[in-house]
C-alpha positions as CSV (number, residue, x, y, z in Angstrom):
1,M,-13.7,13.0,32.5
2,L,-13.5,9.4,31.4
3,D,-9.8,9.3,30.8
4,N,-7.3,12.2,30.6
5,M,-4.9,9.9,28.7
6,E,-2.0,10.8,30.9
7,G,-2.2,14.5,30.1
8,A,-2.9,14.2,26.3
9,V,-6.3,15.9,26.8
10,D,-4.7,18.8,28.7
11,Q,-2.0,19.2,26.0
12,A,-4.7,19.3,23.3
13,G,-6.4,22.1,25.2
14,F,-3.2,24.1,25.4
15,L,-2.3,23.6,21.7
16,A,-5.8,24.6,20.6
17,T,-4.8,28.2,21.5
18,T,-2.0,28.1,18.9
19,D,-1.8,27.7,15.1
20,T,1.0,25.1,15.3
21,P,0.6,22.0,13.2
22,V,0.1,19.1,15.7
23,A,1.1,15.5,15.5
24,I,-1.0,13.1,17.6
25,V,1.0,9.9,18.1
26,G,-0.2,6.6,19.4
27,A,-0.7,2.9,18.6
28,R,-3.9,1.7,17.0
29,G,-7.0,2.0,19.2
30,T,-5.5,4.4,21.7
31,G,-7.9,7.3,20.9
32,K,-6.0,9.6,18.6
33,M,-9.1,10.8,16.8
34,Y,-10.7,11.5,20.2
35,I,-7.8,13.8,21.1
36,A,-8.2,15.5,17.6
37,R,-11.8,16.2,18.4
38,V,-11.0,17.5,21.8
39,L,-8.4,19.9,20.3
40,H,-10.9,21.0,17.7
41,A,-13.6,21.6,20.2
42,K,-11.3,23.7,22.4
43,T,-10.9,26.1,19.5
44,G,-14.6,26.9,19.8
45,A,-15.3,25.8,16.2
46,S,-18.4,23.8,15.3
47,P,-18.1,20.0,15.0
48,E,-18.9,20.3,11.3
49,A,-15.7,22.4,10.8
50,L,-13.5,19.3,11.5
51,E,-12.6,17.5,8.2
52,V,-10.7,14.2,8.1
53,V,-8.4,13.6,5.1
54,D,-7.8,9.8,5.1
55,C,-4.5,9.3,3.4
56,R,-4.9,5.6,3.4
57,E,-7.6,6.0,0.7
58,F,-5.3,7.6,-1.9
59,R,-4.7,5.3,-4.8
60,N,-1.7,7.1,-6.2
61,R,0.4,10.3,-6.0
62,D,-1.9,12.3,-8.3
63,E,-5.0,11.5,-6.3
64,A,-3.2,12.4,-3.1
65,N,-2.0,15.7,-4.4
66,R,-5.4,16.6,-5.8
67,R,-7.4,15.7,-2.7
68,I,-5.0,17.5,-0.4
69,R,-5.1,20.6,-2.6
70,E,-8.9,20.7,-2.5
71,A,-8.9,20.3,1.3
72,L,-6.3,23.1,1.8
73,L,-8.2,25.5,-0.6
74,S,-11.5,24.9,1.2
75,G,-10.0,24.9,4.7
76,A,-10.8,28.4,5.9
77,G,-11.9,28.1,9.5
78,K,-11.5,24.4,9.6
79,T,-9.4,21.8,11.3
80,L,-7.9,19.4,8.8
81,V,-7.0,16.0,10.3
82,F,-4.6,14.0,8.1
83,K,-5.0,10.4,9.0
84,S,-1.9,8.2,8.5
85,P,0.0,10.6,6.1
86,H,3.0,8.4,6.3
87,V,1.4,5.8,4.0
88,M,1.3,8.3,1.1
89,N,3.9,8.4,-1.7
90,I,7.1,10.1,-0.5
91,E,6.7,12.8,-3.2
92,S,3.2,13.6,-1.9
93,Q,4.5,13.8,1.7
94,L,7.2,16.2,0.6
95,K,4.7,18.4,-1.3
96,L,2.4,18.5,1.7
97,A,5.3,19.4,4.0
98,R,6.4,22.3,1.8
99,Q,2.9,23.7,1.6
100,I,2.5,23.5,5.4
101,A,6.0,25.0,6.0
102,T,5.5,27.9,3.6
103,R,1.7,28.3,4.1
104,R,1.5,28.6,0.4
105,L,-0.3,26.4,-2.1
106,A,2.0,24.5,-4.5
107,D,1.8,24.5,-8.3
108,T,0.4,28.0,-8.8
109,E,1.8,30.7,-11.1
110,T,1.3,33.4,-8.6
111,P,1.8,33.0,-4.8
112,T,-1.4,31.7,-3.2
113,Y,-1.4,31.6,0.5
114,L,-3.3,29.0,2.4
115,P,-6.4,30.1,4.3
116,A,-6.4,30.1,8.1
117,V,-6.6,26.4,8.7
118,R,-5.7,24.3,11.7
119,L,-3.6,21.2,10.8
120,I,-3.4,17.9,12.7
121,A,-1.8,14.6,11.6
122,L,-2.4,11.2,13.2
123,F,0.6,8.8,13.3
124,P,0.6,5.2,14.6
125,D,4.1,5.3,16.0
126,N,6.9,7.6,17.2
127,L,8.0,10.0,14.4
128,Q,11.6,9.0,14.8
129,R,10.7,5.3,14.4
130,L,8.6,6.0,11.3
131,L,11.6,7.9,9.9
132,L,14.0,5.0,10.6
133,Q,11.5,2.6,8.9
134,G,11.6,4.8,5.8
135,S,7.8,5.3,5.7
136,L,7.8,9.0,6.8
137,H,9.7,11.8,4.9
138,E,11.9,13.9,7.2
139,R,10.3,17.2,6.0
140,L,6.8,16.0,6.8
141,A,8.0,14.8,10.2
142,S,9.6,18.2,10.8
143,V,6.6,20.3,10.2
144,F,4.6,18.2,12.7
145,A,7.3,17.7,15.3
146,G,7.0,20.9,17.3
147,Y,4.6,19.8,20.1
148,P,3.6,16.2,19.4
149,I,0.8,14.8,21.6
150,Q,1.6,11.2,22.7
151,V,-1.4,9.1,23.5
152,P,-0.2,6.3,25.7
153,P,-1.4,2.7,25.3
154,I,-4.2,1.6,27.6
155,R,-1.9,-0.6,29.6
156,Q,-0.3,2.5,30.9
157,R,-3.7,3.9,31.9
158,K,-4.7,1.0,34.2
159,R,-7.4,3.0,36.0
160,A,-9.1,3.7,32.7
161,I,-9.5,0.1,31.6
162,L,-12.6,-0.7,33.5
163,R,-14.1,2.7,32.9
164,W,-13.7,2.2,29.1
165,A,-15.0,-1.4,29.4
166,Y,-18.3,-0.3,31.2
167,K,-18.7,2.6,28.8
168,I,-18.3,0.3,25.8
169,L,-20.6,-2.3,27.3
170,G,-23.4,0.3,27.7
171,Q,-22.9,1.5,24.1
172,E,-22.8,-1.9,22.5
173,Q,-25.7,-3.5,24.3
174,E,-27.9,-1.0,22.4
175,H,-26.8,-2.6,19.1
176,V,-26.9,-6.3,20.0
177,T,-30.4,-7.6,19.9
178,G,-31.7,-9.2,23.2
179,K,-28.5,-8.4,25.2
180,K,-29.7,-5.4,27.2
181,H,-29.9,-7.5,30.3
182,I,-26.1,-7.8,30.8
183,R,-25.3,-6.0,34.1
184,G,-21.5,-5.9,33.9
185,F,-18.4,-8.1,34.5
186,T,-17.7,-10.7,37.1
187,P,-14.9,-9.9,39.6
188,E,-12.8,-12.4,37.8
189,A,-13.4,-10.7,34.5
190,E,-12.5,-7.3,35.9
191,Q,-9.3,-8.8,37.4
192,V,-8.2,-10.4,34.1
193,M,-9.0,-7.2,32.2
194,R,-6.7,-5.2,34.5
195,E,-3.9,-7.8,34.0
196,H,-4.3,-8.1,30.2
197,T,-1.7,-6.3,28.0
198,W,-4.3,-4.8,25.6
199,H,-2.0,-4.4,22.6
200,G,-5.1,-3.5,20.6
201,N,-6.0,-0.8,23.2
202,I,-9.6,0.6,23.3
203,S,-10.3,-1.1,20.0
204,E,-9.5,-4.5,21.5
205,I,-11.7,-3.8,24.5
206,R,-14.6,-3.1,22.2
207,S,-13.9,-6.1,20.0
208,R,-13.9,-8.5,22.9
209,I,-17.0,-7.1,24.5
210,V,-18.9,-7.1,21.1
211,H,-17.9,-10.8,20.6
212,A,-19.0,-11.7,24.1
213,L,-22.4,-10.0,23.7
214,E,-23.0,-11.7,20.4
215,H,-22.2,-15.2,21.7
216,K,-23.5,-14.9,25.3
217,Q,-26.2,-17.5,25.8
218,D,-27.4,-16.9,29.3
219,G,-26.4,-15.1,32.5
220,E,-26.3,-11.4,33.5
221,W,-22.5,-11.0,33.9
222,L,-19.7,-11.3,31.4
223,T,-16.9,-13.7,32.5
224,P,-13.3,-14.2,31.4
225,V,-14.5,-17.1,29.2
226,D,-17.1,-14.8,27.5
227,L,-14.3,-12.3,26.8
228,K,-11.9,-15.0,25.6
229,L,-9.3,-13.7,28.1
230,F,-7.1,-16.6,29.2
231,R,-3.9,-15.9,31.0
232,G,-2.0,-18.3,28.7
233,E,-2.9,-16.1,25.7
234,Q,-1.5,-12.9,27.2
235,T,2.1,-14.1,27.1
236,I,2.3,-14.9,23.4
237,I,3.2,-11.4,22.1
238,T,5.4,-10.4,25.0
239,T,7.5,-13.6,25.3
240,M,8.1,-14.2,21.6
241,A,10.6,-12.1,19.7
242,L,8.9,-10.2,16.9
243,P,9.7,-11.8,13.6
244,L,12.5,-10.3,11.5
245,Q,13.5,-8.0,14.3
246,D,17.0,-7.8,15.7
247,M,16.8,-8.6,19.5
248,D,19.1,-5.8,20.5
249,A,17.0,-3.2,18.6
250,Y,13.8,-4.7,20.0
251,A,15.2,-4.4,23.6
252,A,16.2,-0.8,23.0
253,R,12.7,0.3,22.0
254,H,11.0,2.8,24.3
255,E,8.8,1.2,26.9
256,S,5.7,2.7,25.3
257,Y,6.3,0.7,22.1
258,S,3.4,-1.4,21.0
259,P,3.7,-3.9,18.2
260,N,1.6,-3.0,15.2
261,A,-1.2,-5.2,14.0
262,W,0.9,-6.8,11.3
263,E,3.6,-7.7,13.7
264,E,1.1,-9.2,16.1
265,L,-0.6,-11.1,13.4
266,D,2.7,-12.5,12.3
267,V,3.4,-13.8,15.8
268,I,-0.1,-15.1,16.4
269,L,-0.3,-16.9,13.1
270,G,3.0,-18.6,13.8
271,D,1.6,-19.7,17.2
272,R,-1.6,-21.0,15.6
273,V,0.4,-23.0,13.0
274,N,2.5,-24.5,15.8
275,R,-0.6,-25.5,17.8
276,V,-2.4,-27.0,14.8
277,L,0.7,-29.1,13.9
278,Q,1.1,-30.2,17.5
279,E,-2.6,-31.4,17.6
280,A,-2.5,-32.6,14.0
281,T,-5.9,-30.9,13.5
282,P,-6.3,-29.6,9.9
283,L,-8.0,-26.4,10.6
284,P,-8.5,-24.4,7.3
285,L,-6.4,-21.5,8.5
286,G,-5.9,-20.1,4.9
287,T,-9.6,-20.1,4.2
288,W,-10.4,-18.5,7.5
289,L,-7.7,-15.9,7.0
290,A,-9.1,-14.9,3.6
291,D,-12.6,-14.8,5.1
292,E,-11.5,-12.4,7.8
293,V,-9.7,-10.1,5.3
294,V,-12.8,-9.9,3.2
295,L,-15.1,-9.2,6.2
296,A,-12.6,-6.6,7.5
297,A,-12.7,-4.9,4.2
298,L,-16.5,-4.8,4.2
299,A,-16.4,-3.4,7.8
300,R,-13.9,-0.8,6.8
301,Y,-16.3,0.5,4.1
302,S,-19.5,0.0,6.2
303,G,-20.7,-2.8,3.9
304,D,-20.1,-1.0,0.6
305,Q,-19.2,-3.9,-1.6
306,G,-17.9,-1.7,-4.5
307,R,-15.4,0.1,-2.3
308,A,-14.4,-3.1,-0.5
309,A,-13.8,-4.9,-3.8
310,T,-11.6,-2.0,-5.0
311,F,-9.6,-2.1,-1.7
312,L,-9.2,-5.9,-2.1
313,Q,-8.1,-5.4,-5.7
314,T,-10.8,-7.7,-7.1
315,S,-14.2,-7.3,-8.8
316,R,-17.5,-6.8,-7.1
317,R,-18.7,-9.9,-8.8
318,N,-16.0,-12.0,-7.1
319,L,-16.8,-10.5,-3.7
320,S,-20.5,-11.3,-4.1
321,R,-19.5,-14.9,-5.1
322,W,-17.3,-15.3,-2.0
323,L,-19.8,-14.0,0.5
324,P,-22.2,-17.0,0.8
325,G,-19.3,-19.3,1.7
326,I,-17.8,-16.8,4.1
327,R,-21.1,-16.6,5.9
328,Q,-21.5,-20.3,5.9
329,R,-18.2,-20.7,7.7
330,S,-18.9,-18.0,10.2
331,S,-20.1,-20.3,13.0
332,A,-17.0,-22.6,12.6
333,R,-14.7,-19.6,12.9
334,A,-16.5,-18.1,15.8
335,S,-16.6,-21.4,17.8
336,S,-12.8,-21.9,17.5
337,S,-10.9,-20.6,20.5
338,L,-7.8,-20.4,18.4
339,W,-9.3,-18.0,15.9
340,L,-10.6,-15.0,18.0
341,E,-7.2,-13.3,18.2
342,P,-6.2,-13.7,14.5
343,A,-9.7,-12.4,13.5
344,R,-9.3,-9.3,15.7
345,L,-5.8,-8.6,14.5
346,I,-6.8,-9.0,10.8
347,G,-9.5,-6.4,11.4
348,D,-7.0,-4.0,13.0
349,W,-4.4,-4.6,10.2
350,V,-7.0,-4.0,7.4
351,R,-8.2,-0.8,9.0
352,G,-4.7,0.7,8.9
353,L,-3.7,-0.3,5.4
354,G,-3.2,2.1,2.5
355,I,-5.3,1.3,-0.6
356,A,-2.3,1.0,-2.9
357,G,0.4,-1.7,-3.0
358,V,0.1,-5.5,-2.8
359,A,-3.4,-6.9,-2.5
360,P,-4.4,-7.6,1.1
361,L,-5.5,-11.2,0.4
362,A,-2.1,-11.9,-1.2
363,Q,-0.2,-10.3,1.7
364,A,-2.1,-12.4,4.2
365,E,-1.6,-15.6,2.3
366,M,2.1,-15.0,1.9
367,L,2.4,-14.4,5.7
368,L,0.7,-17.7,6.5
369,L,2.6,-19.6,3.8
370,G,5.9,-18.4,5.3
371,H,4.9,-19.9,8.6
372,L,3.8,-23.2,7.0
373,E,7.1,-23.5,5.1
374,A,9.1,-22.7,8.3
375,R,7.6,-26.0,9.7
376,R,8.1,-28.0,6.5
377,Q,10.4,-30.5,8.3
378,D,7.6,-31.3,10.7
379,T,4.8,-32.2,8.3
380,T,3.8,-33.1,4.7
381,I,3.0,-31.0,1.7
382,N,-0.5,-32.4,1.7
383,F,-1.1,-31.3,5.3
384,R,0.3,-27.9,4.7
385,G,-1.9,-27.6,1.6
386,Q,-4.9,-28.5,3.8
387,L,-4.0,-25.8,6.3
388,L,-3.6,-23.2,3.5
389,G,-6.9,-24.4,1.9
390,V,-5.5,-25.4,-1.5
391,S,-4.5,-28.6,-3.4
392,K,-1.0,-30.0,-3.4
393,P,-0.1,-28.7,-6.9
394,T,-1.5,-25.3,-6.1
395,Y,0.5,-25.3,-2.8
396,V,3.7,-26.2,-4.6
397,K,3.1,-23.4,-7.1
398,K,2.5,-20.8,-4.3
399,V,5.7,-21.8,-2.6
400,R,7.6,-21.3,-5.8
401,D,6.0,-17.9,-6.2
402,L,6.8,-17.0,-2.6
403,E,10.5,-18.0,-3.2
404,A,10.6,-15.9,-6.4
405,T,9.2,-12.9,-4.6
406,A,11.6,-13.3,-1.7
């Protein structure tokens, strides 16, 4: 087997013999959906009997309740996988928890029992931490807390890193035109991959390999430079305190803790602002940030501009109007060694977002604006406006709006 994930595969096999609701817990990119498929396969059911209920896509409470009701009613013989149920409205979480606990459908005049259905929920963090953050209702945590499967980060599965890297390389070469001649990784690349922290886990391995294949000009072996793995880059997340976190609380976290994509993006954007200010190079960070959010939304919906526009809370016409400029700037973004990590993290963050709430473009802009204002003593409004990609009057207005929101 490629990777037993420190016993997660064995645990999934055991729980497949029970009807217990199962929580699969792990940071982004660790392979939670893979474990869900393993558990489902161990039941002997057909692959078509696995249905994913993506709770990130619910616009509001009514839609969440309706979609969950439909899934439960038609769930006979199926495995229902609730993806990120903690992003739902708290009332919807409580309603789902009651239906699971009682095995009865809610809002019916006569008792209606749920069909025989297997229930799995995928969570990006420890249930207790999600409870403390206030994003997960205690009743929903309780119904899935019996035998949670913890999928450890890839850095705790060191022997699996190169196996995954070679597997992904074989898969991705089929999709990158003219790159089927790549034979593997240099010894230096293998060494730096073993040493890298891989906060993005398997998703980060794939992202770096795809980027390397797309930009490799010649040669049969991928190098650390191709993978954009530099030892100096690896220390940024681990040596800087996560923003807005109490240091004692951070130190007390379990060793398996991995920062989420938003926390990493916060840190990396702060680092990029510092570097740009030190070098006095007016890179259009705000423009590139918006570009990557739009591209990540399109990737999330496999190029469907209508759904991407809805997710971004804009019109399809606006999205079509933005795309030529985004494509025109693609070579500049790709050629900047400072931008690979922010681009990857933006993709990870956008994939995990719920569809309701503050528009993603506004969230990203506020994050960058906060870092720019934190360095206001070191530069001018004009320069900060250049970095955000707006005029001085617009920048001043955005700062006022940010202060009003805060």
